[in-house]
Every structure is written in C-alpha cells, then in structure tokens.
N, C-alpha and C positions, 0 to 999 in steps of 0.2 A: 348417360341415361336419357332416353327419349321422353318427350312430354307425356305420351300415353302411359309409359311405365311409371312416371312420377305421379300421375293422376291415380293410377291403380294402387300404388303403394300408399297414397294419402287418403284413399277412399275409406269411408266409415262403413263398417259392416253391421247389419242388424239381422235378427232372426226373421226368416220368412214367415209371415202370418199363417200360411197354409201348412208347410211341412217342417218349419223350424230350422232349416239349413241356413248357413250364413249367406246373406245376399248383400252385394255392394250397394250402398245407398249413395249413388252418384249419377251424374248425367249420362255416364257411359252405360248404365243399366236401364234399358227402356221399360223394364217391367217392375222397377222399384215401387214399393218395398218388397216385392216378391222376387224369388230367385229365378223364375222362368215364366214363359208364357203359359205353360200348363197350370202352374199354381195360381196365376192371375185369373185364368178362366174357371178354375175350380171355385175360387172365391166369388166370382161373378155369378156362377151358377147357383151358389148357396143363397146369394141375395135374391136372385130371380125366383127361386123356389120358396122364398120367405122363411129360410132357416134362421136368418138373423132378423130380429125385430126390435124396434124401439118401443119401450113401454110407455103407454099413455094412460094417465089417470082419468077416469070418467068424471065429468063435471056434475056437481049436485045441481038439481033444478033451481034451487034458491040462489045459487051463486052465478047463474047466467044473467048478464046485464040485459035489461029490456031494450028493445029495438026502437022505442019511441024517442023522439028528439027531446033534448032537455028543455024544460020550461024557462021562458025568459021573463 
C-alpha cells in the first residue's frame, strides 16, 4: 500500500458545511472542511453578502465606562 493510499484510508471525513457531502479532513484536501472549491466559494460569498452575522448586544448608556482618566 502506498503512503498516499494509507493517508486517504486514515483520513477523517466530515460533512461539508455547504452541501453536506462527506469531505476528507486532511492535508490532502486543500478545500477542507469543504468538499470542493465550489462549496468553499459559495460559503465565502455568503459571508461577503452578510448572510451570516455575529449577534452583538447593544450597550446601555449607563454601562459605558467614562473616557476620563482615573483620579489619583
């Protein structure tokens, strides 16, 4: 058995975040954790279009620290 075949058989497979197909999670897969370049670009496009967002809680005015230096 060749080294590349050993690496392929020992590779961990995960579900592609875009399409759900099994994708090899190894150094042999340049698109990991995605299964292909297409799925990687679809995900990148979703971020660029702001389809994914990180929720931010608005700060209350009273909870914002003052910008004045502390008194000594």
